[in-house]
C-alpha positions as CSV (number, residue, x, y, z in Angstrom):
1,G,-4.5,-5.8,19.8
2,W,-5.9,-2.4,20.7
3,G,-3.3,0.4,21.9
4,T,-3.4,3.5,24.0
5,L,-4.9,6.4,22.8
6,L,-2.8,9.7,22.7
7,G,-4.6,13.2,22.5
8,D,-2.4,13.5,19.4
9,T,-3.6,10.2,17.6
10,A,-7.1,10.3,18.4
11,E,-10.3,12.0,17.8
12,W,-13.8,11.5,18.8
13,D,-15.9,9.7,16.4
14,R,-19.4,11.0,16.9
15,R,-20.7,8.3,15.2
16,A,-20.0,6.2,18.1
17,G,-21.2,8.0,20.8
18,P,-20.2,10.3,23.4
19,G,-17.1,9.2,24.8
20,C,-16.1,7.2,22.2
21,F,-12.6,7.6,20.5
22,V,-11.6,6.1,17.3
23,E,-7.6,6.0,16.4
24,E,-6.1,8.5,13.7
25,E,-5.8,6.4,10.6
26,I,-2.0,6.4,9.6
27,V,0.3,4.7,7.5
28,Y,3.2,3.6,9.1
29,R,6.5,5.2,8.4
30,H,8.5,2.1,6.9
31,T,5.3,1.7,4.3
32,V,6.0,5.7,3.4
33,E,9.7,5.4,3.0
34,G,9.7,1.9,1.3
35,V,7.2,3.5,-1.6
36,F,9.5,6.3,-1.9
37,R,12.6,4.4,-2.2
38,S,11.0,2.0,-4.8
39,I,10.8,5.3,-7.2
40,G,14.3,5.6,-7.2
41,D,16.1,8.6,-8.7
42,R,12.4,9.7,-10.3
43,L,11.8,11.4,-7.0
44,T,12.9,14.3,-8.2
45,L,12.9,17.9,-6.5
46,E,9.6,18.5,-8.8
47,L,8.0,15.4,-7.3
48,R,9.6,16.1,-3.3
49,T,7.8,19.8,-3.6
50,K,4.6,17.8,-4.7
51,L,4.6,15.7,-2.4
52,K,5.1,18.5,0.2
53,D,2.6,20.8,-0.9
54,V,-0.1,17.8,-0.2
55,G,1.6,17.7,3.6
56,L,4.1,15.1,3.0
57,D,7.7,16.1,3.2
58,L,10.4,13.4,2.6
59,D,13.3,15.6,3.6
60,A,11.8,16.2,7.0
61,Q,14.5,15.0,10.0
62,S,12.4,12.6,11.8
63,P,9.7,11.6,9.8
64,H,6.7,10.4,11.6
65,H,3.7,8.1,10.4
66,T,1.8,9.7,7.6
67,P,-2.2,10.5,7.8
68,R,-4.2,8.0,5.2
69,K,-5.6,11.5,3.8
70,T,-2.1,12.6,2.9
71,F,-0.9,9.5,1.9
72,A,-3.6,8.8,-0.5
73,E,-3.4,12.3,-1.8
74,A,0.8,11.6,-2.0
75,L,-0.1,8.3,-4.0
76,R,-2.5,10.1,-6.6
77,V,0.4,13.2,-6.6
78,T,3.1,10.7,-7.3
79,V,1.0,8.8,-10.1
80,E,0.1,11.9,-12.0
81,H,3.9,12.8,-11.9
82,L,5.3,9.4,-12.9
83,Y,2.9,8.3,-15.7
84,P,0.8,11.2,-16.9
85,Q,0.6,9.4,-20.3
86,L,-1.6,6.3,-18.8
87,A,-4.9,6.0,-16.8
88,V,-5.0,6.6,-13.9
89,G,-5.7,3.0,-12.6
90,E,-2.6,1.9,-15.1
91,G,-0.5,4.5,-13.0
92,F,-1.3,2.9,-9.8
93,R,-0.8,-0.8,-10.6
94,R,2.3,0.5,-11.7
95,L,3.0,2.3,-8.8
96,G,2.4,-0.9,-7.1
97,I,4.4,-3.5,-9.2
98,G,7.6,-1.1,-8.4
99,I,7.1,-1.5,-4.7
100,I,8.2,-5.3,-5.2
101,Q,10.6,-4.3,-7.5
102,G,12.1,-2.0,-4.6
103,M,12.2,-4.7,-2.3
104,E,14.6,-6.5,-4.3
105,Q,16.7,-3.6,-3.9
106,T,17.5,-4.0,-0.4
107,V,19.3,-6.9,1.0
108,L,16.2,-8.1,3.0
109,G,13.7,-7.7,0.3
110,K,15.7,-9.4,-2.1
111,S,16.4,-12.0,0.5
112,L,12.7,-12.7,0.9
113,V,11.5,-12.0,-2.7
114,S,13.9,-14.7,-3.7
115,M,12.4,-17.3,-1.5
116,W,8.4,-16.5,-3.2
117,P,9.0,-19.2,-5.8
118,I,10.2,-21.9,-2.9
119,F,7.3,-20.8,-1.4
120,G,4.8,-20.5,-4.7
121,P,1.8,-18.6,-5.5
122,E,-0.6,-20.2,-3.1
123,R,1.7,-19.3,0.0
124,V,2.4,-16.3,-1.4
125,V,-1.0,-15.1,-1.7
126,V,-1.2,-15.8,2.0
127,R,1.5,-13.8,3.0
128,I,0.7,-10.9,0.4
129,Q,-2.8,-10.7,2.5
130,E,-1.7,-11.0,5.9
131,S,1.4,-8.1,5.1
132,F,-1.5,-5.4,4.4
133,S,-2.2,-5.4,8.1
134,T,1.7,-3.9,8.8
135,V,1.9,-1.2,6.4
136,N,-0.9,1.3,8.4
137,N,-3.3,1.1,11.3
138,Y,-6.4,0.8,9.5
139,M,-6.7,-1.7,6.5
140,R,-8.4,-4.7,7.2
141,S,-8.0,-8.0,4.7
142,E,-9.5,-10.8,4.2
143,L,-8.5,-14.0,1.9
144,L,-11.5,-16.2,0.5
145,T,-9.9,-19.5,-1.3
146,Q,-12.0,-20.5,-3.7
147,G,-10.1,-23.1,-5.1
148,P,-6.3,-23.8,-6.3
149,G,-5.1,-21.0,-7.9
150,H,-8.4,-19.0,-7.4
151,H,-8.7,-16.4,-4.4
152,I,-10.0,-13.3,-3.4
153,I,-8.1,-10.7,-1.2
154,R,-11.3,-8.5,0.2
155,V,-9.8,-5.1,1.6
156,N,-11.6,-2.4,3.4
157,E,-9.5,0.7,2.2
158,C,-7.4,0.9,-1.2
159,N,-6.6,4.9,-0.7
160,G,-8.6,5.8,-3.5
161,N,-7.5,3.4,-6.1
162,P,-7.4,-0.6,-6.3
163,G,-5.0,-0.6,-9.3
164,Y,-2.2,0.2,-6.5
165,L,-2.9,-3.3,-4.7
166,R,-3.4,-4.9,-7.4
167,G,0.2,-3.9,-8.8
168,L,1.4,-5.1,-5.4
169,I,-0.5,-8.6,-5.8
170,E,0.3,-9.1,-9.6
171,A,3.9,-8.3,-9.2
172,G,4.3,-10.9,-6.0
173,L,2.4,-13.3,-7.2
174,A,4.6,-13.1,-10.7
175,K,7.6,-13.4,-8.9
176,A,6.2,-16.5,-6.4
177,G,5.9,-18.2,-10.3
178,A,2.1,-17.7,-10.8
179,K,1.2,-18.8,-14.5
180,N,-1.9,-17.0,-16.7
181,L,-2.0,-14.4,-13.7
182,R,-5.4,-12.2,-13.6
183,V,-6.0,-9.6,-10.5
184,E,-9.1,-8.0,-11.1
185,P,-10.3,-5.2,-8.8
186,F,-14.3,-5.9,-8.1
187,D,-16.8,-4.0,-6.0
188,F,-15.0,-0.8,-5.6
189,D,-16.5,1.9,-4.1
190,G,-14.1,4.8,-3.7
191,H,-12.6,2.7,-0.7
192,A,-12.2,-0.3,-0.6
């Protein structure tokens, strides 16, 4: 459903016509916390400073939801910092894999991930696709099943690089027991 738009979380969309407002695109707090918790001790003072320079202050007492553009820039800075020797797409992929590994460091995440082999890849791919709507207020996704073990997940946004989602999907399905796994982005236009 649609939520109430507050003055500081809405903007007028000139393309939609007079009086039409759209919600600011935000990444939910738990997503931001999860990404940077998954980095562990590689979240150095230097990286924290770089993130603050692009608008993401991880040391704020009460962090709020993060604007999409700030989050995308923070991901880029993080990838450059953690994986300077890798191609950008591979760095984003490794960051995505790290999210699943980071989940396993929490009690709830460890419990959840331990169930994935029981569910199997066919059910886990559905859960991964459904979970995309819980990380922000702008990502829309659709799962198209082509046959057993052959799925397409369409997304409208991947924060500038599909490698991040690729890593998440790969790691999740590998934990679920997928064999001969191949996850490839296609039709990337700079956003989706």
